[in-house]
RODO-2510 file (C-alpha; in nm, 4 decimals, decimal comma):
residues 430
     n   res          X          Y          Z
     1     m    -0,5969    -1,5658     1,8235
     2     k    -0,4947    -1,8583     1,6057
     3     i    -0,1377    -1,9135     1,4889
     4     q     0,0203    -2,1888     1,2839
     5     s     0,4003    -2,1817     1,2734
     6     s     0,6634    -2,4136     1,1322
     7     l     0,9050    -2,2411     1,3707
     8     l     0,7473    -2,3642     1,6924
     9     v     0,9618    -2,6787     1,7048
    10     g     1,2316    -2,6537     1,4407
    11     g     1,2790    -2,2821     1,4994
    12     l     1,3586    -2,3308     1,8651
    13     m     1,6245    -2,5893     1,7829
    14     v     1,7801    -2,3624     1,5213
    15     a     1,7779    -2,0671     1,7597
    16     k     1,9824    -2,2618     2,0149
    17     s     2,2550    -2,3159     1,7572
    18     l     2,2924    -1,9462     1,6764
    19     t     2,5797    -1,7630     1,8360
    20     l     2,5025    -1,4437     2,0262
    21     q     2,7051    -1,2475     1,7729
    22     a     2,5075    -1,3787     1,4775
    23     f     2,1779    -1,3087     1,6543
    24     a     2,2813    -0,9533     1,7399
    25     s     2,3857    -0,8909     1,3806
    26     e     2,0543    -1,0177     1,2460
    27     t     1,8395    -0,8052     1,4751
    28     s     2,0434    -0,4849     1,4521
    29     n     2,0369    -0,4843     1,0719
    30     q     1,6587    -0,4969     1,0445
    31     s     1,5041    -0,2318     0,8225
    32     d     1,1668    -0,0681     0,8620
    33     w     0,8681    -0,0490     0,6301
    34     k     0,6810     0,2388     0,7889
    35     g     0,3609     0,2273     0,5887
    36     w     0,1999     0,2363     0,2469
    37     r     0,4610     0,1975    -0,0318
    38     g     0,7462     0,2194     0,2184
    39     p     0,9507     0,5056     0,3653
    40     n     1,0292     0,6641     0,0273
    41     q     0,6849     0,5958    -0,1248
    42     t     0,8431     0,3903    -0,4054
    43     n     0,7105     0,0464    -0,3046
    44     i     1,0654    -0,0845    -0,3496
    45     s     1,2121    -0,2752    -0,0552
    46     p     1,5685    -0,1878     0,0581
    47     d     1,6420    -0,5605     0,1035
    48     t     1,9325    -0,7240    -0,0803
    49     g     2,0659    -1,0778    -0,0901
    50     l     1,7227    -1,2264    -0,1557
    51     l     1,6465    -1,5448    -0,3455
    52     k     1,6516    -1,4914    -0,7221
    53     s     1,4511    -1,8075    -0,7794
    54     w     1,2180    -2,0173    -0,5669
    55     p     1,2072    -2,3940    -0,5231
    56     k     0,9023    -2,5835    -0,6457
    57     g     0,6172    -2,4965    -0,4148
    58     g     0,7685    -2,1604    -0,3296
    59     p     0,9747    -2,0287    -0,0376
    60     e     0,9355    -2,1614     0,3161
    61     l     0,6183    -2,0574     0,4986
    62     l     0,7310    -1,9368     0,8421
    63     w     0,3993    -1,8559     1,0056
    64     t     0,0306    -1,7873     0,9509
    65     y    -0,1869    -1,5553     1,1581
    66     e    -0,5584    -1,6327     1,1249
    67     d    -0,7456    -1,3556     1,3046
    68     a    -0,6819    -1,0376     1,1047
    69     g    -1,0507    -0,9966     1,0227
    70     s    -1,2122    -0,8380     0,7182
    71     g    -1,0421    -0,5719     0,5106
    72     y    -0,7699    -0,5056     0,2558
    73     s    -0,5077    -0,3333     0,4692
    74     s    -0,1447    -0,4108     0,3897
    75     a     0,1336    -0,4116     0,6507
    76     a     0,3725    -0,1692     0,8164
    77     i     0,6752    -0,3363     0,9780
    78     v     0,8824    -0,1382     1,2274
    79     d     1,1217    -0,2550     1,5023
    80     g     1,0254    -0,6179     1,4519
    81     k     0,6523    -0,5492     1,4796
    82     l     0,3876    -0,5780     1,2081
    83     y     0,0904    -0,3395     1,2076
    84     t    -0,2261    -0,3801     1,0027
    85     l    -0,5999    -0,3085     1,0203
    86     g    -0,8988    -0,5412     1,0235
    87     a    -1,2645    -0,5596     1,1251
    88     n    -1,4365    -0,8179     1,3426
    89     d    -1,8062    -0,7980     1,4370
    90     s    -1,8332    -0,4562     1,2690
    91     q    -1,5518    -0,3136     1,4809
    92     e    -1,2373    -0,1875     1,3109
    93     r    -0,9117    -0,2385     1,4982
    94     v    -0,5382    -0,1898     1,4717
    95     i    -0,3493    -0,5191     1,5038
    96     c     0,0127    -0,5495     1,6180
    97     l     0,2020    -0,8771     1,5669
    98     d     0,5547    -0,9987     1,6252
    99     a     0,6870    -0,9783     1,2678
   100     n     0,9190    -1,2760     1,3221
   101     t     0,6748    -1,5232     1,4795
   102     g     0,3228    -1,3991     1,4040
   103     g     0,2394    -1,3795     1,7735
   104     e    -0,0279    -1,1234     1,8576
   105     l     0,1125    -0,8427     2,0764
   106     w    -0,1932    -0,6175     2,1025
   107     t    -0,5080    -0,4998     1,9283
   108     s    -0,6895    -0,1683     1,9649
   109     e    -1,0458    -0,0952     1,8507
   110     f    -1,0886     0,2497     1,7005
   111     e    -1,3987     0,2725     1,4791
   112     t    -1,7317     0,1033     1,4136
   113     d    -1,7394    -0,0250     1,0568
   114     p    -2,0678     0,1016     0,9027
   115     e    -2,0611    -0,1778     0,6428
   116     e    -2,2847     0,0303     0,4181
   117     g    -2,2640     0,0624     0,0429
   118     y    -1,9801    -0,1794    -0,0081
   119     r    -2,0016    -0,4903     0,2095
   120     t    -2,2456    -0,6850    -0,0053
   121     q    -2,0322    -0,6288    -0,3134
   122     w    -1,6702    -0,6328    -0,1964
   123     g    -1,6645    -0,7205     0,1717
   124     a    -1,6376    -0,5129     0,4862
   125     g    -1,3341    -0,3818     0,6701
   126     p    -1,0717    -0,1073     0,6347
   127     r    -0,8866    -0,0447     0,3074
   128     s    -0,6115     0,1726     0,4543
   129     t    -0,2624     0,0699     0,5676
   130     p    -0,1393     0,2151     0,8998
   131     t     0,1627     0,4450     0,9144
   132     v     0,4270     0,4271     1,1898
   133     s     0,6357     0,7281     1,2926
   134     d     0,8366     0,8154     1,6039
   135     g     0,6829     0,5465     1,8219
   136     h     0,3245     0,6076     1,7133
   137     v     0,0794     0,4378     1,4771
   138     y    -0,1620     0,6365     1,2606
   139     a    -0,4696     0,4575     1,1268
   140     l    -0,7628     0,5678     0,9096
   141     g    -1,0967     0,3861     0,9148
   142     v    -1,3613     0,3500     0,6448
   143     a    -1,5947     0,6036     0,8094
   144     g    -1,3192     0,8625     0,8502
   145     d    -1,1846     0,8134     1,2013
   146     i    -0,8124     0,8966     1,2103
   147     v    -0,6354     0,7885     1,5290
   148     c    -0,2891     0,8127     1,6802
   149     l    -0,1843     0,5203     1,9028
   150     t     0,1353     0,4348     2,0840
   151     a     0,3267     0,1729     1,8847
   152     g     0,4249    -0,0198     2,1947
   153     s     0,0841    -0,0810     2,3496
   154     g    -0,1871     0,0644     2,1236
   155     k    -0,2883     0,3342     2,3732
   156     r    -0,4875     0,6100     2,2037
   157     i    -0,3256     0,9554     2,2021
   158     w    -0,5764     1,1448     1,9873
   159     r    -0,8657     1,0942     1,7464
   160     k    -1,0265     1,3018     1,4716
   161     n    -1,2976     1,2317     1,2141
   162     l    -1,2504     1,3519     0,8568
   163     v    -1,6215     1,4195     0,8057
   164     m    -1,7157     1,5716     1,1410
   165     d    -1,3982     1,7722     1,2004
   166     f    -1,2986     1,8726     0,8460
   167     g    -1,6190     1,8606     0,6399
   168     g    -1,4972     1,5593     0,4468
   169     k    -1,6584     1,4021     0,1428
   170     m    -1,5585     1,0426     0,0686
   171     s    -1,6072     0,8064    -0,2238
   172     k    -1,8911     0,5523    -0,2129
   173     w    -1,6543     0,2817    -0,0846
   174     g    -1,5436     0,4787     0,2191
   175     y    -1,2092     0,6309     0,3122
   176     s    -0,9313     0,4198     0,1683
   177     e    -0,6078     0,6214     0,1536
   178     s    -0,3177     0,5578     0,3891
   179     p    -0,1944     0,8476     0,6079
   180     t     0,1290     1,0166     0,4978
   181     v     0,3810     1,1508     0,7514
   182     d     0,6212     1,4275     0,6541
   183     g     0,8246     1,5624     0,9444
   184     k     0,5812     1,6992     1,2037
   185     r     0,2873     1,6805     0,9618
   186     l     0,0347     1,4041     0,9113
   187     l    -0,1366     1,4324     0,5726
   188     v    -0,4826     1,2929     0,5009
   189     t    -0,7504     1,3666     0,2424
   190     p    -1,0987     1,4330     0,3821
   191     g    -1,2136     1,5823     0,0516
   192     g    -1,5023     1,8278     0,0326
   193     s    -1,5842     2,1976     0,0248
   194     k    -1,3722     2,2948     0,3270
   195     g    -1,0565     2,1710     0,1566
   196     a    -0,9560     1,8381     0,0101
   197     i    -0,6226     1,7855     0,1919
   198     v    -0,5555     1,8535     0,5585
   199     a    -0,2256     1,8670     0,7473
   200     l    -0,2367     1,7766     1,1158
   201     n     0,0201     1,8043     1,3898
   202     k     0,1098     1,4375     1,4202
   203     k     0,1682     1,4652     1,7967
   204     t    -0,1593     1,6353     1,8895
   205     g    -0,3962     1,6010     1,5922
   206     a    -0,4354     1,9801     1,5734
   207     k    -0,5059     2,1161     1,2266
   208     l    -0,2123     2,3014     1,0709
   209     w    -0,3853     2,3869     0,7434
   210     q    -0,6523     2,2728     0,4980
   211     s    -0,6238     2,3236     0,1213
   212     k    -0,9243     2,5517     0,0723
   213     k    -0,8877     2,5986    -0,3043
   214     l    -0,8835     2,2262    -0,3688
   215     k    -1,2286     2,0818    -0,2993
   216     d    -1,2488     1,7462    -0,4761
   217     a    -1,3971     1,4409    -0,3023
   218     a    -1,1523     1,1919    -0,1524
   219     e    -1,0470     0,8889    -0,3544
   220     y    -0,8128     0,5969    -0,2785
   221     s    -0,4775     0,7565    -0,3601
   222     s    -0,2415     0,8622    -0,0807
   223     v    -0,0601     1,1964    -0,0614
   224     v     0,2857     1,1935    -0,2244
   225     v     0,5696     1,4111    -0,0900
   226     a     0,7831     1,5831    -0,3556
   227     n     1,0573     1,8452    -0,3812
   228     v     1,0003     2,0356    -0,7043
   229     d     1,2575     2,2991    -0,7981
   230     g     1,3387     2,3558    -0,4324
   231     q     0,9761     2,3768    -0,3210
   232     r     0,8321     2,1044    -0,0991
   233     q     0,4827     2,0091    -0,2027
   234     y     0,2185     1,7412    -0,1637
   235     i     0,0687     1,5725    -0,4682
   236     q    -0,2695     1,4031    -0,4719
   237     l    -0,4882     1,2362    -0,7354
   238     f    -0,8658     1,2768    -0,7301
   239     m    -1,1394     1,1503    -0,9592
   240     n    -1,0800     1,4155    -1,2262
   241     t    -0,7937     1,6200    -1,0855
   242     l    -0,4206     1,5829    -1,0215
   243     a    -0,2913     1,8626    -0,7978
   244     g     0,0022     1,9865    -0,5925
   245     v    -0,0173     2,2047    -0,2800
   246     d     0,2493     2,3869    -0,0815
   247     a     0,3747     2,1787     0,2099
   248     a     0,3963     2,4703     0,4519
   249     s     0,0598     2,6363     0,3821
   250     g    -0,1601     2,3998     0,1801
   251     n    -0,1963     2,6664    -0,0889
   252     l    -0,2697     2,5296    -0,4350
   253     i     0,0390     2,5436    -0,6589
   254     w    -0,0817     2,3680    -0,9708
   255     k    -0,3703     2,1598    -1,0976
   256     s    -0,4117     1,9316    -1,3973
   257     d    -0,7353     1,7795    -1,5244
   258     w    -0,7676     1,4019    -1,5361
   259     p    -1,0854     1,3728    -1,7459
   260     r    -1,0493     0,9974    -1,7874
   261     g    -1,1052     0,9204    -1,4192
   262     k    -1,4327     0,7455    -1,3378
   263     t    -1,5917     0,5042    -1,0864
   264     a    -1,2797     0,4847    -0,8654
   265     v    -0,9308     0,6333    -0,8919
   266     i    -0,7025     0,4131    -0,6862
   267     p    -0,3250     0,3872    -0,7640
   268     t    -0,0981     0,6343    -0,5856
   269     p     0,0973     0,8625    -0,8258
   270     i     0,4713     0,8239    -0,8859
   271     y     0,6912     1,1344    -0,8703
   272     r     1,0449     1,1638    -1,0083
   273     d     1,2551     1,4570    -1,1297
   274     g     0,9723     1,7018    -1,1893
   275     h     0,7439     1,4442    -1,3483
   276     v     0,4284     1,2760    -1,2143
   277     f     0,2971     0,9460    -1,3483
   278     i    -0,0673     0,8558    -1,2886
   279     t    -0,2874     0,5671    -1,3928
   280     s    -0,6352     0,4443    -1,3091
   281     g    -0,8745     0,1713    -1,4114
   282     y    -1,2140     0,1536    -1,5793
   283     r    -1,0506     0,2181    -1,9186
   284     a    -0,8962     0,5454    -1,7993
   285     g    -0,5337     0,4683    -1,8933
   286     s    -0,2194     0,6514    -1,7832
   287     r    -0,0447     0,9849    -1,8222
   288     l     0,2878     1,1545    -1,7496
   289     v     0,2820     1,5198    -1,6428
   290     k     0,5784     1,7578    -1,6272
   291     l     0,5723     2,0222    -1,3543
   292     n     0,6849     2,3697    -1,4532
   293     g     0,6231     2,6260    -1,1797
   294     k     0,2478     2,6659    -1,1495
   295     k     0,1832     2,4676    -1,4647
   296     a     0,1489     2,0961    -1,5270
   297     e     0,2109     1,9973    -1,8883
   298     v     0,1048     1,6617    -2,0307
   299     v     0,4078     1,4767    -2,1713
   300     w     0,2199     1,1701    -2,2927
   301     e    -0,0926     0,9666    -2,2266
   302     n    -0,2143     0,6291    -2,3447
   303     q    -0,4508     0,3440    -2,2723
   304     e    -0,1851     0,0762    -2,2584
   305     m    -0,1274     0,0814    -1,8823
   306     i    -0,4739     0,0751    -1,7249
   307     n    -0,4055    -0,0091    -1,3620
   308     h    -0,7159    -0,0787    -1,1552
   309     h    -0,5884    -0,1057    -0,7970
   310     g    -0,2769    -0,3247    -0,7812
   311     g    -0,0460    -0,0247    -0,8064
   312     v     0,2575     0,0440    -1,0237
   313     i     0,6307     0,0643    -0,9493
   314     l     0,9090     0,2657    -1,1110
   315     v     1,2269     0,0561    -1,1272
   316     g     1,5053     0,2303    -1,3164
   317     d     1,3463     0,3977    -1,6183
   318     h     1,0461     0,1675    -1,6467
   319     v     0,7080     0,1307    -1,4795
   320     y     0,5791    -0,2166    -1,3925
   321     g     0,2250    -0,3168    -1,3060
   322     f    -0,0869    -0,4951    -1,4189
   323     s    -0,3041    -0,3465    -1,6906
   324     d    -0,6706    -0,4231    -1,7563
   325     q    -0,5962    -0,4042    -2,1261
   326     r    -0,6732    -0,7281    -2,3133
   327     k    -0,8318    -0,8861    -2,0034
   328     g    -0,5256    -0,8290    -1,7894
   329     n    -0,1519    -0,8284    -1,8415
   330     l     0,1608    -0,7743    -1,6398
   331     m     0,3183    -0,4842    -1,8258
   332     c     0,6415    -0,2872    -1,8487
   333     i     0,6367     0,0626    -2,0001
   334     e     0,8977     0,3353    -2,0338
   335     f     0,8453     0,6140    -1,7803
   336     m     0,9364     0,9091    -2,0024
   337     t     0,7635     0,7936    -2,3233
   338     g     0,4852     0,5512    -2,2306
   339     k     0,6224     0,3048    -2,4836
   340     v     0,5384    -0,0558    -2,4016
   341     a     0,8516    -0,2652    -2,3454
   342     w     0,6601    -0,5901    -2,2899
   343     m     0,3366    -0,7379    -2,1635
   344     e     0,2615    -1,0879    -2,0423
   345     r    -0,0509    -1,2772    -1,9428
   346     v    -0,0429    -1,6120    -1,7655
   347     e    -0,3978    -1,7448    -1,7891
   348     r    -0,5806    -1,7453    -1,4512
   349     e    -0,2597    -1,7667    -1,2489
   350     l    -0,1252    -1,4197    -1,3255
   351     h    -0,3496    -1,1758    -1,5036
   352     k    -0,4356    -0,9075    -1,2477
   353     g    -0,3179    -0,8127    -0,9018
   354     a    -0,0658    -0,6208    -0,6928
   355     v     0,3099    -0,5793    -0,7403
   356     h     0,6005    -0,5075    -0,5074
   357     a     0,9746    -0,4824    -0,5856
   358     a     1,2832    -0,5997    -0,3975
   359     d     1,6433    -0,6709    -0,5009
   360     g     1,5752    -0,6392    -0,8724
   361     m     1,2712    -0,8670    -0,8667
   362     l     0,8951    -0,8187    -0,8833
   363     y     0,6674    -0,9935    -0,6360
   364     c     0,3359    -1,0308    -0,8153
   365     l     0,0202    -1,1386    -0,6302
   366     n    -0,2754    -1,2503    -0,8415
   367     e    -0,6092    -1,1281    -0,7063
   368     t    -0,8298    -1,4261    -0,7889
   369     e    -0,6555    -1,7487    -0,6872
   370     g    -0,3723    -1,6318    -0,4661
   371     w    -0,0852    -1,7154    -0,7002
   372     v     0,2434    -1,5380    -0,6237
   373     y     0,5051    -1,4978    -0,8976
   374     l     0,8698    -1,3934    -0,8802
   375     v     0,9584    -1,2016    -1,1975
   376     e     1,2723    -1,0183    -1,3071
   377     a     1,2298    -0,6397    -1,3068
   378     s     1,3837    -0,5967    -1,6498
   379     p     1,2612    -0,4116    -1,9601
   380     s     1,4135    -0,6827    -2,1803
   381     g     1,1188    -0,9167    -2,1277
   382     f     0,9084    -1,1259    -1,8917
   383     r     1,1042    -1,3924    -1,7027
   384     e     0,9416    -1,5828    -1,4197
   385     t     1,1779    -1,7522    -1,1714
   386     g     0,9348    -1,9011    -0,9232
   387     k     0,5733    -1,9264    -0,8200
   388     f     0,3471    -2,0662    -0,5502
   389     q    -0,0133    -2,0457    -0,4402
   390     l    -0,1404    -1,9294    -0,1045
   391     p    -0,2482    -2,2261     0,1116
   392     k    -0,5881    -2,3791     0,0420
   393     e    -0,7206    -2,2683     0,3806
   394     t    -0,6879    -1,9097     0,2604
   395     a    -0,9873    -1,6743     0,2842
   396     l    -1,0422    -1,6975    -0,0931
   397     r    -1,4071    -1,7750    -0,0459
   398     d    -1,7463    -1,6759    -0,1748
   399     d    -1,8304    -1,4126     0,0888
   400     h    -1,5186    -1,2175    -0,0129
   401     n    -1,5797    -1,2718    -0,3861
   402     g    -1,2436    -1,4492    -0,4120
   403     k    -1,0332    -1,1323    -0,4248
   404     v    -0,6870    -1,0864    -0,2724
   405     w    -0,6313    -0,7117    -0,2696
   406     s    -0,3838    -0,6458     0,0126
   407     h    -0,0467    -0,5492    -0,1332
   408     p     0,2651    -0,7620    -0,0661
   409     v     0,5590    -0,6371     0,1423
   410     v     0,9174    -0,7700     0,1522
   411     i     1,1377    -0,6561     0,4403
   412     n     1,4128    -0,8178     0,6477
   413     g     1,4198    -1,1197     0,4177
   414     k     1,0522    -1,1961     0,4710
   415     l     0,7559    -1,1749     0,2348
   416     y     0,4299    -1,0725     0,4030
   417     l     0,1006    -1,1502     0,2287
   418     r    -0,2550    -1,0847     0,3453
   419     d    -0,5861    -1,2305     0,2385
   420     q    -0,8601    -1,0974     0,4635
   421     d    -0,8388    -1,2931     0,7933
   422     l    -0,5070    -1,4553     0,7086
   423     i    -0,1558    -1,3090     0,7139
   424     f     0,1270    -1,5243     0,5757
   425     c     0,5005    -1,4796     0,6294
   426     y     0,7524    -1,6474     0,3943
   427     d     1,1323    -1,6681     0,4053
   428     v     1,2611    -1,5160     0,0800
   429     r     1,6247    -1,4895     0,1857
   430     g     1,6728    -1,8659     0,2166
***
């Protein structure tokens, strides 16, 4: 384990000056980010009171963890602990850090990384983000191992494999979705002829149901929980299909073709008020679908928002994200119409990457050179209020093809960024 921290000296002196009351208030008000796109699957942080602009050089770097290994996993932060996945020496593991200091608390190996079919092109390691629920961590590996560990120590409770146990069929880049927890159910997508989506008892790993009439191969997207006209259902996007199944039984409710999907379908859908927004890269474009009973009607579709893998966010009535159109743009479009409100391209520094939202601002991470931009989440136009670049010792190097694909997270006044081996924590409350 290797840690660099600006808190080791100065932080101790500051801590001594805090009153017990102030310390108690700070720790008791911490919020949780339980997994991929947050507890409500919106990718919008509940934080308020954050910096609206950054000083030159960006916000203060609090700590750097240097042993996360290969992979593109983002972070879950719960009860002051950060959970992520990484691979070292072909072994995938769950990593637990102190979210405030970067100190390593425990690691737990759970799957051998096959490193086949994707390492030489895009690097090895897990693509999934762990999910934390009721004192347990759920992690999915590239080869399909799904494990349940105790959050406190990393002790394994149960393990399943999506291929061996559920007849799964994955994409050529391995399993990449993040597990979804809904009540007692853990939702994952093995894909394949036995049923594309499976619901497990999150405490035991026992199968509750498998969606037999939905047999598409698994892609990158994670299952989205939705209440549609009083019916709870799970929505998933596949290569050429968008579908919803009944939460209690897994029975297929509706299905809509997505003929534009090709190569890889990655962004997780957005659901709101009976409507589902989807987008994918490789010139596929985007579409809004309205759910009406067992039917899914196309409201609009276009090739303006073509989001490869950085994800999109619905803030108010507008969707924000990067589009591959015109060699990459940060774009804002209207949710209900698809009309483009604005698009902006900052050469090299900000043309493609991942987005996250907090306190009315967008946190935009460029995939190629590690630039991070703070941008107003407003349909009135692009306005940048700060930027910085990840430190030069970052893992932006030739053997990873220079790509930063782990999505940012802001929680408890801290911005967490990941580039392969390195995890960075910045103070964005000031």
